[in-house]
Residue, then its C-alpha position, 0 to 999 in steps of 0.5 A: m499500499s503506498s503512502l498516499e493510499h494510507s493516508k487517504r484511508s487514515a483520514t477516513k478512520s475513527v480513533v478510540s484512545y485508552e489509558g489503561p492496559p491493553i485489551i486483547r480482542k480475538s477474532l470471532r471466526p476460527r483461525d484456519a477458516p478463510k477470510q471473508k471478502s467484504v461485500p460491496p455496497p449495492r449500486q444505487v438506481i437512479i429513477t426518472v419520470d418525464g425527465k425528472d429525478v424522482t429517486p427516493m432519499p435514503l432514510n437517515p439512520y441517525l434520526f431513528e437510532g437516536g430515540r431508542e432507549r438507553q441501556i445503563s451500562i458501566l460507561d455511563n458511571l465513567t461519563k460523570d467523571q470530569s476526565f471524561m471529555l471529547q478531544p477534537h483531534h479533527s476539524s470534522l468533529g465541529r461539523v457533526d450533528s448532535q443527534k448523530f453524535q449522541t447515537n455514535l457515543l452510545l454505539q461506542k460505549q457499548e462495543v467498549e463495554s463488550a470488549a472489556f468483559t467478553h474479550r472477544s469483541i471486534v471494534t468496528s464503526a460506521y462513523f468517522g472523524d471522532d476520538i474519544v478518550i476513556p481514562a481507564f485505558g491507555s491504548v489507541v484502537s483505530y478502526s473503519d467500516d470496511t476493516s476488521v482488526d484481528v486482535e490475536e495478531a497483536e501479541a504485545f497486548h496481554e489481559p488485564a489483571i483481576p483485582d485481588h480485593i473488592s471492598l463493599v461499604l454498608k450504610e444503615t437506612d432511616t428507619f420506617f414503620l410498616l404498621d403502628l398499633p398503639s397500646c390500649s393500656v398504660s402503666k400504673d405508675s404513669e401519669q395517665a394511670e388516674a385519668v384511664e382508671e376514671d374513664n373506666r369507672d364511668y364506662e362500668y357505671l353507664t353500661k353494667g351499673k345504675g347508670r344504664n337506667r337513665k332517662v333517654l329521650t329520642v329528639g330532633v337535633q340540628t345534625v347535617e343530613v347525610l346519605r341523601k343518595a340512598r333515600d332520593t335516588e332509588t326508583t321503582k321498576k320500569r315495566s314494559r310491554n308490546t302491544g299491536t293492533y291490526v288494520s284492514g285495508w277496508e278500514m284504511y279506505d273508509t278513513f280516507q274517504t271521511v277526510e274532506v278537502p276544502s275548496s278554495d272558496e271554503e278556505r277563504s271564508d273559514v280561514s280565521f275559524s278552526e272546526e271546534e270554533k265553528l261548533d261553538f259559534g253555531m256556524q257549521d256549515h253556515k246555517l243558523n238557527e232562529e234565535s241565534s239569527m235574531e240575536s246576530y241580527r240585532m247585534s252590531t258588527e263590532d259586537k259580533q267580532l267581540n263575541k267571536i274573540v270571547k268565545s274563541r279557544a285561543f282567547r280563553d288560553a291566552l287569559i289563563v296565561i295572563e292570570r297565571i302572571l298576575g297570580n305570580n306577582c300577587y303570591n310570589e313568596e307563597q308559591k316559592r314556600f309551596k314549592g320548597l324554595s324558601d324553607p327556613d334554615v334548619f340551623r338557625e340559632d332561634i329554632e323552636y318547634k311550635y307546629k304553626l300553620r300559616l295560611l298561604w292562599t284559599y281556593a275559592n271564587d264566587n261560584t264556590e260560595g256556599k258549596c260544601v267541599t266533599a273531596v280533595a284529590l292531588n295529581s300523582f304527576n304534578e303536585d301543582i294541580v289539585a281537583v276539589a269535589y263540591g257537594k252536599y253536607f247535610y241530607n236535607d240539602r235537596q237543591c244543591v248541585g254538584m261541581v268540580m274544579i281543577w285548580n293550579i298553584k299558578n293561579p290561586r284566584q281562578p280555576e283551570r277547569q270547571y265542570d258543572f253537574v246536576v248531581p252532588v259530587t260525593s268523591i273524586a280521585f286521580s289515576n295513577v298511570n293517566p294523569n289526565l283521567l279523573a274518576i268522579g262519584f255522585y250522590n245518585g250512584h253514578l260513576k264517571i271517568l272524565d279527560i280533564s285535559s279538555p275545557e269541556i265535559n269529556v266523558i270517557r266511560e261511565d256506569t248508571t247502574f246503582f242509585e246509592p251514593v259513591w262514598n269513596i273511589l280508589w284506582f288500583k293496579q293489579g297486573d298490568e291494568e289500572d282498575l277502579m274500585a268504589s264503595f256505596g251506601d247500600g254496602r256494595v264494593c264494586r270493581y270496575q274495568i275500563t274496556s273498549a265498551e261504552y260503559l265500564k265493566r263492572t264486578q261486585i266483589m263485596v257487601t258489608a253485611a252487618a256484624e253480629g255477635k261480640l267483636k275484637g277491638i274497642k270496647y263498645l256499648k251493647k245496642c238494645e234489640g228491638k222487635d222491629i225487623s231491619i229493613t236491610g242487613f248491610d252497612q254502608a261502606r264509607c271508605l276504602a284503603l288498599h293494603p300497602t304491599d298486597p295488591s289483593t287485600y283492602f280494608v272497608g270502613t262502615d257506618e257502624g264502625v267495623v272495619h272489614r278486611c277483605s281480598t279480590n280473590y274471595y268475592n262477598e267474604h271478608m278475611d277478618l273484622f273488628k270494631a274500631h269506632d262507636g260511630a260511622i268511619h270516615t277515613i283509613r290512612f296508612s303511614p308512608f313510613a311504617n306501613k303496618l301503621y294505620l290511622t282511623c277517625g270516626d263519629d265517636f269524636r276520636a282518631r285511633l292509631w292501629v297496627d296490623g296484627i293487633s286488634e286493640p288501638l295503640v293510641t287514642t286522641t282526647r275526646s271532644l264534643l265534635p266528630a273527627l271528619d278527616v285524618d292524614w299523616s304527614p309525608e315528611n315527618p313521620t310522627v306528625i298527624a293532622t286532624i280536623r274537628g269542627t272549626d279546628i285543625l289539630v296537628w299531633d306529634l307522636q314523639r311528644k304527647m298524645y293527650q294534647s295536640q301540639s297546635v290548633q288552628k282555628s278556620p279563617k271564616g269560622v266554618f266547619n271543616t270536612v276535609c284535609r290532606f297533606t300535599t305530596n312533598g309535605r310542606c303544606l296541608m289543605v283544608g276544606d269547609m262547608g263554605g266552598n273554601v280550601y285553605v292551603y296552610s304551610l307548615e312552620d317550625m316543624p321538627i327535622r325529618p329523621f334519617f331513620p323514621e321507623n326506628l323514631i316511630l317505634q321509640s315513640l310508641k314504645r314511650l307512649l306504651v309504657t303504662r301499658p306492658d301488655l300491649l308493649k309486649k304485643l308490639r315487641k313480638l310483632g317485630s318490625l313495623n313494615f311488611d316484607k314486599q318480597n313476601f307479596s311481590k313474588y306472587f303479583n309481579 
């Protein structure tokens, strides 16, 4: 090799400097094996399209190799030393890209590390112009991309010596604890010994000593309510079903034939009136009777236009909206209190439980004056809508007529709907499935179902078979369909089903026969039996109540004070009966918190609390000189009860005392009250009287709602029955105050 070629080749080599002992690198091939010739690089092909060079550029290996993950080696520790540095022996080092330089450095580190520990590596490099000085070695090894240096030929090199002694320094780390259990005992000689002994003596006194007989009172406290999610977010299971119908081609043809397409002239003449307005104005087919023709002839053109506007449906709807806006201006604060938007702060310092009733507004107008309120029904879907029935209270009111009004809290002055009837209305009830259906019972025994979405009387179904008053109506769901249950003055209890027919399908399921012999329940005076034969052997079915969990069981209260427990599976037979009042029973109400408890009120001037499974009343209110016409449970406070007697509205609390009511509110107009109902949210109480007024009261200064209502009711009853140990023993034996729904749902779901 000439000196010129040697100088050219040396200019393209990379030099690695070592300051330590020399390293012998052995060849990877056997000694006798022939040396392999280097493979020349592949020839580059130039691609031209339309005279332009479109040859793809070669990939840059430095951009991809630099991003791979670094492996920690012994040379990483060497780089921390200040003596590790790069010596710029060639001017080409300054022109090397930083990314390329880092990649070359990583590859050279790995090759040197492999040569130091395996002694069989071949130092090769594809990069040039770099000198790396490693302080641990002293030799200089040069290599290029097309030559492989055989270390065995250099006999001057020898293997490095193995160190005889290696020193390892062990240091103690900081102490850390995985588990720390503090001691529950202290030494007798310690400073805390006396305080611990005092705590132990107090604990023994309160748990095993005389201190366990101390008086404990369960009262409401000002604590923050927690776990609201478990109470408010649970929803009932929604059931669905598939339905279908069949329409034949003939029915489709007849339907399209009945559709009349008006001509252009009729369209121009009737553009300002709808079909419904034509019926109201008597303008159908442009034919008027004589009376309307004479009236229209005498009226001026302006009066005719005004009359048309007043009778228009759109005008009536606009009036309702305007009245709601005006009502909001007058009753803004009262409406907020009704909806719970301005509830008093339960954490105020001057809180007192006074059980006050504050009058918000009165549902009344000129049409309701002098008409007795016989029933109040709350809509099951919208708590703002209330239906009020007006009829007669005394038997000798011969000229009394009936009326049903639909009130809305947005307009307390005027009703949204008004339906007038010739016969007094005795009972009403909203459907639980269809909120627009309202069942109405009349004094003459008729039963009708109205669609209140229409401003006019729209009877969906009716029944006109009986002639005795319909005292009570209930909607109940047994299976997939919702049916009606009604009680009559002749002792009948009937079930009604809505079918495709014009009238309701009626089934008589019970007749409340007069009870004979000695009855369980309250103690009552035995009546003297006369020699005259009674005209009828049946008692009036005055009120109904459904079992809270069993859909086939219901309770019937009669005018003789007897409660019949019946079932829809056994017609005209009762499963049990007991004497609840010494007079007619007006109401049976189950508790929304403990569904084994229910209230009754009657003409013996008292209201009584019963529990299913015990034939004796748990609590009885004090006697007065006026009958208790209605009673209701509060859906907000589990121990609060409201009753009406004469002109008084009484609020009771089971956790306080029952020999005296917590508050008494007089009727604003001094008229006898007939109906009382708590609203769905429990914040307000509605009371109807004989003058046609429905008063809406808000409950002020009430106890805080407990989180465990059943426990509060049970503790309150135990405290009230402390003087009756026999009855208290029966109550404890009864167990929970709620029925197990699983025992009933598996048969009816």
